[in-house]
BAFI-3210 file (N, C-alpha, C; in Angstrom, 3 decimals, decimal comma, padded with zeros to 6 digits):
// residues 190
n [1|2|3|4|5|6|7|8|9|10|11|12|13|14|15|16|17|18|19|20|21|22|23|24|25|26|27|28|29|30|31|32|33|34|35|36|37|38|39|40|41|42|43|44|45|46|47|48|49|50|51|52|53|54|55|56|57|58|59|60|61|62|63|64|65|66|67|68|69|70|71|72|73|74|75|76|77|78|79|80|81|82|83|84|85|86|87|88|89|90|91|92|93|94|95|96|97|98|99|100|101|102|103|104|105|106|107|108|109|110|111|112|113|114|115|116|117|118|119|120|121|122|123|124|125|126|127|128|129|130|131|132|133|134|135|136|137|138|139|140|141|142|143|144|145|146|147|148|149|150|151|152|153|154|155|156|157|158|159|160|161|162|163|164|165|166|167|168|169|170|171|172|173|174|175|176|177|178|179|180|181|182|183|184|185|186|187|188|189|190]
n.u [000,881|000,195|001,866|000,481|-002,130|-005,411|-006,981|-004,799|-004,177|-006,179|-006,595|-003,658|-004,380|-006,545|-005,369|-003,692|-005,395|-006,189|-004,548|-003,739|-005,611|-005,555|-002,914|-003,599|-004,370|-002,124|000,622|002,530|003,984|002,626|000,519|-001,110|-001,054|-003,653|-005,666|-005,011|-005,643|-008,323|-009,573|-008,977|-010,743|-009,622|-008,674|-006,053|-004,040|-003,615|-002,746|-000,114|000,270|001,162|002,868|005,412|004,853|003,525|005,132|006,426|003,957|003,726|006,620|006,520|004,043|004,913|006,777|005,822|004,269|006,735|007,721|005,870|005,850|008,555|007,757|005,973|007,438|009,482|007,593|007,427|009,714|010,063|008,922|011,172|014,294|017,310|019,109|018,367|016,987|019,440|020,493|018,961|018,219|015,140|013,547|012,119|010,118|006,196|004,418|001,539|002,787|003,297|003,483|003,816|002,122|-000,129|000,038|000,784|-001,449|-003,408|-002,244|-003,289|-003,729|-002,018|-000,006|-000,393|-000,580|002,582|003,250|002,142|002,534|002,830|004,151|007,556|010,623|011,927|010,121|010,185|013,214|012,714|011,407|012,459|014,848|014,050|012,931|015,319|016,670|015,938|016,809|019,268|019,470|019,389|021,466|022,245|021,564|023,627|023,415|023,829|025,914|028,418|029,731|027,505|026,308|024,894|023,403|021,214|020,085|018,810|017,368|015,744|014,480|013,079|010,801|009,505|008,626|006,950|005,091|004,677|003,593|001,143|000,043|-000,355|-002,284|-004,392|-004,427|-005,607|-005,594|-005,527|-004,546|-003,514|-002,352|-000,790|001,473|002,292|003,066|005,306|007,444|007,635|009,437|011,348|012,391|013,663|015,553|017,118]
n.v [-001,130|002,184|005,124|007,311|006,407|006,933|005,332|004,541|007,118|008,169|006,051|005,957|009,325|008,959|007,245|008,982|010,987|010,061|008,768|011,287|011,909|010,370|011,150|013,022|012,724|010,398|009,017|008,900|006,269|004,973|004,494|001,563|-000,309|-001,972|-000,211|002,128|001,038|000,471|003,391|004,504|003,294|000,439|-002,133|-004,433|-006,181|-003,996|-001,704|-003,061|-003,497|-000,938|-000,588|-000,810|-000,480|001,623|003,761|004,269|005,472|007,542|009,064|009,343|011,122|013,060|014,232|014,575|016,284|018,667|019,073|020,519|022,872|023,630|023,749|026,153|027,538|028,684|029,799|033,047|033,933|033,219|035,609|037,095|038,417|037,062|038,553|041,346|039,740|039,130|041,654|043,041|041,621|040,855|042,847|043,156|041,627|040,490|040,785|039,351|037,747|035,538|032,114|030,933|030,810|030,067|027,250|026,505|026,785|024,820|022,718|022,786|020,790|019,243|020,810|021,518|019,315|018,682|021,302|021,175|020,790|018,110|016,352|015,010|016,559|016,030|016,248|019,110|019,687|018,184|019,645|022,632|021,976|021,553|023,691|025,249|024,208|025,098|027,720|027,668|026,125|028,734|029,084|028,364|030,815|032,858|033,684|031,850|032,065|030,584|031,546|032,580|030,773|030,932|033,149|032,106|029,730|031,024|033,345|030,598|030,280|032,381|032,751|029,905|030,804|032,724|031,075|029,478|031,167|031,882|029,537|029,527|031,109|030,138|030,137|032,377|035,011|035,929|034,577|036,468|038,452|037,140|036,680|039,386|039,730|038,477|039,210|041,750|040,620|039,521|041,866|043,029|041,937|041,523]
n.w [-000,162|-001,023|000,701|000,257|-000,228|-000,037|001,953|003,574|004,617|006,016|007,962|009,838|010,203|011,806|013,921|014,828|015,840|017,688|019,540|020,407|021,950|023,755|024,998|026,506|028,965|029,346|029,705|027,443|027,645|029,034|027,452|025,507|023,007|022,553|023,388|022,044|019,603|020,269|020,382|017,873|016,695|015,274|014,045|015,633|013,997|011,737|012,906|013,598|011,246|010,160|011,993|014,834|017,534|019,987|020,549|017,675|016,422|017,660|017,497|014,624|013,878|015,299|013,798|011,601|012,219|012,109|010,142|008,930|010,878|009,720|006,732|007,355|008,826|006,910|004,957|004,879|004,084|001,297|000,080|000,248|-000,739|-001,055|-000,827|000,668|003,056|004,071|004,375|005,786|007,562|009,710|009,009|006,742|007,288|006,509|008,944|008,265|006,612|008,012|008,747|011,672|013,819|012,502|012,103|014,634|015,757|014,229|014,922|017,813|019,571|019,827|020,225|023,076|024,787|024,025|025,340|028,595|031,818|032,553|030,799|029,137|029,477|027,292|024,551|024,566|024,272|021,584|019,806|020,150|019,079|016,171|015,277|015,758|013,815|011,541|011,626|011,317|008,732|007,184|006,931|004,281|002,922|003,625|006,592|008,962|011,484|012,670|015,426|016,296|017,432|019,984|019,996|017,714|019,312|021,737|020,091|019,218|021,447|021,991|020,201|020,927|023,785|022,963|021,984|024,363|026,005|024,533|025,301|027,510|027,725|026,865|024,669|023,141|022,214|018,911|015,544|013,370|015,918|017,381|015,283|014,666|017,036|017,304|014,723|015,921|018,278|016,696|015,793|017,502|018,633|017,125]
ca.u [000,037|000,694|001,772|-000,735|-003,346|-006,847|-006,907|-003,660|-004,292|-007,482|-006,424|-002,862|-004,914|-007,347|-004,161|-002,967|-005,825|-006,761|-003,232|-003,336|-006,739|-005,039|-001,970|-004,557|-004,702|-001,803|002,314|003,182|004,711|001,549|-000,617|-000,764|-001,429|-005,037|-005,802|-005,157|-006,687|-009,981|-009,703|-008,384|-011,789|-009,178|-007,951|-004,847|-003,167|-003,974|-001,730|000,739|000,637|002,161|003,831|005,178|004,883|002,743|005,905|006,851|003,058|004,121|007,306|006,024|003,100|005,704|008,299|004,272|003,819|007,969|007,921|004,560|006,219|009,515|007,358|005,383|008,865|010,104|006,818|007,369|010,800|009,933|008,525|012,031|015,272|018,031|020,432|017,466|017,353|021,010|021,206|018,298|017,140|013,392|013,021|010,682|009,437|005,450|003,140|000,802|003,486|004,277|002,696|004,598|001,050|-001,503|000,694|000,657|-003,149|-003,345|-002,051|-003,274|-004,368|-000,643|000,601|-001,525|-000,033|003,802|003,537|001,743|003,680|002,904|005,147|008,787|011,277|012,058|009,184|010,359|014,147|013,011|010,754|013,662|015,689|013,301|012,874|016,835|017,004|015,612|017,947|020,863|019,428|019,447|023,164|022,304|021,649|024,563|022,485|024,269|027,217|028,697|030,184|026,049|025,395|024,011|022,337|020,108|019,435|018,340|016,161|014,429|013,817|011,937|009,453|009,188|008,214|006,023|004,483|003,926|002,749|000,066|-000,395|-000,690|-003,421|-005,759|-004,449|-007,225|-004,852|-005,623|-003,237|-002,651|-002,134|000,915|002,440|002,994|004,337|006,855|007,926|008,445|010,083|012,062|013,344|014,015|016,372|018,152]
ca.v [000,212|003,366|005,948|008,326|005,855|007,584|004,363|004,965|008,143|008,352|005,038|007,181|010,544|008,196|007,054|010,381|011,511|008,456|009,191|013,110|012,113|009,725|011,768|014,141|012,121|009,490|009,481|008,029|005,135|004,053|003,718|000,327|-000,543|-002,064|000,895|002,965|000,467|000,651|004,797|004,744|001,931|-000,039|-003,960|-004,793|-006,143|-002,934|-001,011|-003,502|-003,544|-000,051|-000,008|-001,690|000,038|002,738|005,098|004,615|006,797|009,329|009,426|009,870|012,304|014,442|014,253|015,514|018,012|019,230|019,058|021,055|024,016|024,277|024,821|027,630|028,732|029,293|031,023|034,428|034,300|032,956|036,642|038,238|037,968|036,584|039,872|041,749|039,252|039,074|043,049|043,814|040,635|040,945|044,555|043,069|040,410|041,123|039,718|038,844|036,315|034,716|031,198|029,458|030,280|029,138|025,943|026,143|026,422|023,777|021,485|023,392|019,688|018,531|021,222|021,666|018,489|018,693|022,049|020,545|020,538|016,672|015,641|014,744|017,581|015,676|017,191|020,485|019,680|018,095|021,221|023,329|021,333|021,254|025,141|026,038|024,092|026,389|029,250|026,869|026,074|029,865|029,451|028,892|031,878|033,432|034,072|031,715|031,920|029,174|032,145|033,101|029,783|031,439|033,917|031,359|029,479|032,367|033,367|029,936|030,337|033,654|032,023|029,165|031,658|033,404|029,713|029,014|032,304|031,752|028,554|029,633|032,019|029,385|029,918|032,976|036,075|035,438|034,631|037,753|039,122|036,387|036,967|040,925|040,112|037,630|039,924|042,637|040,098|038,856|043,258|043,562|040,533|041,351]
ca.w [-000,419|-000,783|001,722|-000,057|-000,308|001,018|002,907|004,679|005,064|006,695|009,089|010,380|010,902|013,289|014,770|015,372|017,040|018,704|020,157|020,619|022,401|024,798|025,463|027,130|030,045|030,013|029,279|025,739|027,757|029,786|026,214|025,199|021,208|022,379|024,013|021,053|018,374|020,762|020,308|016,811|016,189|014,571|014,793|016,094|012,782|010,875|013,783|013,003|009,658|010,195|013,133|015,627|018,657|020,027|020,363|016,415|015,700|017,970|016,058|012,886|014,024|015,413|012,153|010,329|012,106|012,256|008,817|008,555|010,979|008,821|006,017|007,991|009,145|005,724|004,092|004,382|003,448|000,145|-000,701|000,596|-001,407|000,141|-000,477|001,538|003,943|004,790|004,836|006,887|008,983|009,848|008,798|005,556|007,689|006,731|009,933|007,328|005,953|009,139|009,352|012,566|014,504|011,571|012,209|015,736|015,801|013,234|015,865|018,701|020,393|019,876|021,157|024,330|024,832|024,579|026,554|029,491|032,505|032,844|029,651|029,635|028,877|026,054|023,895|024,402|023,407|020,420|019,630|020,119|017,794|014,996|015,166|016,134|012,603|010,724|011,685|010,830|007,291|006,840|006,785|002,750|002,052|004,086|007,387|009,843|011,739|013,898|016,076|016,791|017,617|021,186|019,479|017,561|020,779|022,389|019,199|018,963|022,880|021,861|019,663|021,854|024,690|022,604|021,952|025,554|026,416|023,802|025,602|028,733|027,725|025,934|022,678|023,046|021,152|017,700|015,128|013,785|016,815|017,295|014,367|014,630|018,561|016,863|013,775|017,048|018,889|016,354|015,207|019,009|019,148|015,777]
c.u [001,144|000,827|000,513|-002,061|-004,640|-006,714|-006,049|-003,519|-005,143|-006,911|-005,002|-003,619|-005,618|-006,669|-003,977|-004,059|-006,193|-005,402|-003,411|-004,185|-005,874|-003,800|-002,350|-004,101|-003,391|-000,178|001,734|003,384|003,518|000,545|-000,122|-001,549|-002,979|-005,623|-006,332|-005,891|-008,380|-010,106|-009,978|-009,945|-010,771|-008,718|-006,517|-003,895|-003,500|-002,510|-000,576|000,992|001,629|003,052|003,966|005,026|003,744|004,042|006,257|005,412|003,229|005,297|006,918|005,187|003,826|006,559|007,013|003,927|005,385|007,984|006,598|004,765|007,532|008,849|006,999|006,304|009,308|009,026|006,843|008,599|011,187|009,449|010,121|013,241|016,399|019,177|019,756|017,224|018,300|021,104|020,185|017,207|015,654|012,856|011,915|010,413|007,712|005,245|002,402|001,088|003,902|003,267|002,645|002,573|000,477|-000,710|000,355|-001,124|-004,066|-003,693|-002,509|-003,547|-003,002|000,082|000,476|-000,515|001,612|003,896|002,877|002,386|003,440|003,705|006,626|009,406|011,995|011,222|009,471|011,661|013,693|012,125|011,671|014,463|015,204|013,536|014,523|017,147|016,833|016,505|019,257|020,966|019,019|020,854|023,259|022,313|022,408|024,280|023,579|025,435|027,401|028,889|028,595|025,596|024,428|022,736|020,963|019,588|018,352|017,082|014,839|013,626|012,737|010,866|008,941|008,406|007,208|004,645|003,548|003,647|001,001|-000,449|-001,008|-001,911|-004,421|-005,614|-005,351|-006,430|-004,731|-004,180|-002,262|-001,715|-000,438|001,967|003,405|003,494|005,685|007,931|008,580|009,364|011,381|013,406|014,081|015,688|017,234|019,666]
c.v [001,531|004,146|007,224|007,952|006,204|006,658|004,141|005,889|008,168|006,803|005,919|008,359|009,785|007,568|008,044|011,015|010,901|009,147|010,399|013,028|011,325|010,287|012,609|013,842|011,211|009,890|008,303|006,781|004,148|003,659|002,712|000,277|-000,706|-001,055|002,160|002,517|001,088|001,870|005,679|004,075|001,328|-001,619|-003,306|-005,080|-004,661|-001,672|-001,912|-004,041|-001,282|000,588|-000,984|-001,798|001,171|004,662|005,424|005,791|007,825|010,192|010,001|010,730|013,460|015,163|015,083|016,535|019,203|019,951|020,414|022,302|023,970|024,601|026,117|028,325|029,479|029,967|032,007|034,703|033,883|034,390|037,739|037,642|038,046|037,684|040,896|041,241|039,144|040,680|043,659|042,755|040,523|042,128|044,197|041,920|041,443|040,455|039,028|037,563|035,148|033,122|030,200|029,694|030,337|027,637|025,592|025,914|025,199|022,896|021,960|021,563|019,444|019,289|021,751|020,398|018,473|020,322|022,380|020,390|019,119|015,532|015,688|016,417|017,421|016,103|018,336|020,451|018,959|019,397|021,940|023,243|021,952|023,340|025,751|025,413|024,690|027,620|028,464|026,795|027,538|030,401|029,177|029,915|033,731|033,916|033,662|032,089|031,680|030,625|032,816|032,052|029,892|032,018|033,384|030,445|030,561|032,789|032,035|030,362|031,180|033,585|031,230|029,577|032,384|032,311|029,182|029,816|032,352|030,783|028,708|030,557|031,507|029,365|031,605|034,511|034,975|035,501|035,551|038,632|037,970|036,499|038,417|040,446|039,039|038,768|041,272|042,088|040,246|040,680|043,505|042,948|040,645|041,980]
c.w [000,362|000,339|001,803|-000,264|000,716|002,242|004,262|005,384|006,215|008,152|010,113|011,196|012,016|014,107|015,299|016,018|018,062|019,966|021,106|022,165|023,978|025,419|026,373|028,462|030,881|028,803|027,682|026,729|028,603|028,668|026,099|023,942|021,801|023,020|022,469|019,765|018,980|019,871|019,065|015,755|014,882|014,941|014,862|014,728|011,899|011,705|013,324|011,991|009,333|010,871|013,908|017,279|019,071|019,523|019,119|015,706|016,361|017,332|015,015|012,974|014,450|014,367|011,396|010,849|012,359|010,915|008,030|009,429|010,325|007,615|006,251|008,295|008,119|004,571|003,794|004,390|001,960|-000,742|-000,099|-000,196|-000,535|000,508|000,896|002,695|005,224|005,052|006,029|007,747|009,100|009,775|008,049|006,259|007,928|007,924|008,811|006,951|006,463|009,337|010,373|013,345|013,714|011,874|013,844|016,212|015,074|014,258|017,124|019,932|020,765|020,779|022,923|025,193|025,383|025,208|027,869|030,142|032,959|031,934|029,830|028,703|027,229|024,772|023,811|023,988|021,879|019,654|019,431|019,121|016,388|014,832|014,950|014,335|011,670|010,325|011,056|009,119|007,021|006,262|005,190|002,416|003,161|005,603|008,964|010,073|012,816|015,366|017,010|017,223|018,917|020,447|018,926|018,128|021,113|021,240|019,420|020,408|023,161|021,615|020,025|022,779|024,611|022,553|023,077|026,352|026,165|024,884|026,504|029,109|026,753|024,858|022,549|022,292|020,141|016,884|014,173|014,307|017,151|016,273|014,341|016,202|017,903|016,018|015,072|017,599|018,341|015,475|016,541|019,181|017,905|016,198]
res [m|k|a|n|d|l|r|v|v|k|t|k|k|a|i|y|q|a|l|t|h|l|l|k|d|k|l|l|t|d|i|k|v|s|e|l|c|r|e|a|s|i|n|r|g|t|f|y|f|h|y|e|e|v|g|d|v|f|k|e|f|f|e|e|v|i|r|d|l|q|e|s|y|k|e|p|y|k|h|i|s|a|v|q|l|k|n|s|a|y|k|n|l|d|p|k|t|v|r|i|f|h|h|v|k|k|f|e|d|f|y|r|i|i|l|s|d|n|v|s|t|a|y|y|y|m|f|f|d|a|i|r|t|n|f|i|e|d|s|k|i|g|i|y|d|e|s|k|k|f|v|y|s|y|m|t|n|a|i|i|g|l|i|i|e|w|h|r|n|n|f|d|e|s|v|d|d|m|n|i|h|l|v|e|t|l|n|v|l|k]
***
């Protein structure tokens, strides 16, 4: 079966949703395959056709979320030339083109879980590494400087800090407001 087969897509989406629902009340290590199958309305054979264990589902789902995050991060830079970006950093960044907070809203249930008080800090570091990687990949257009690695870690935490504060406020602020907060923060940090 191909990964883009509609049946596979629907099955995996049901499994991801079931896992997200179960993670609201349980640690990943406490979730059993049978419980996940019941929640997703699939049989164990279907589960084992795609995965070996529950942790594999989380890993795959996390990777999907991170791919979407990376695409969201890069979206505003599609409209700015490398020269403009290098010379003026974030001055030309239009808040309307920022997509990170659209991404967070799209995966709000997932972020509620990984930012909750009762999960491992491993989630935070995985999230941190994914965002920081985007800063490192910017080196392809001449921005990344090894001597500034601590600055990029600081900037990464600034972005995550905005997301954490949004989470603490129950995601009440609009995506547009968060985009403005991000651009203002990046311009202060530059």
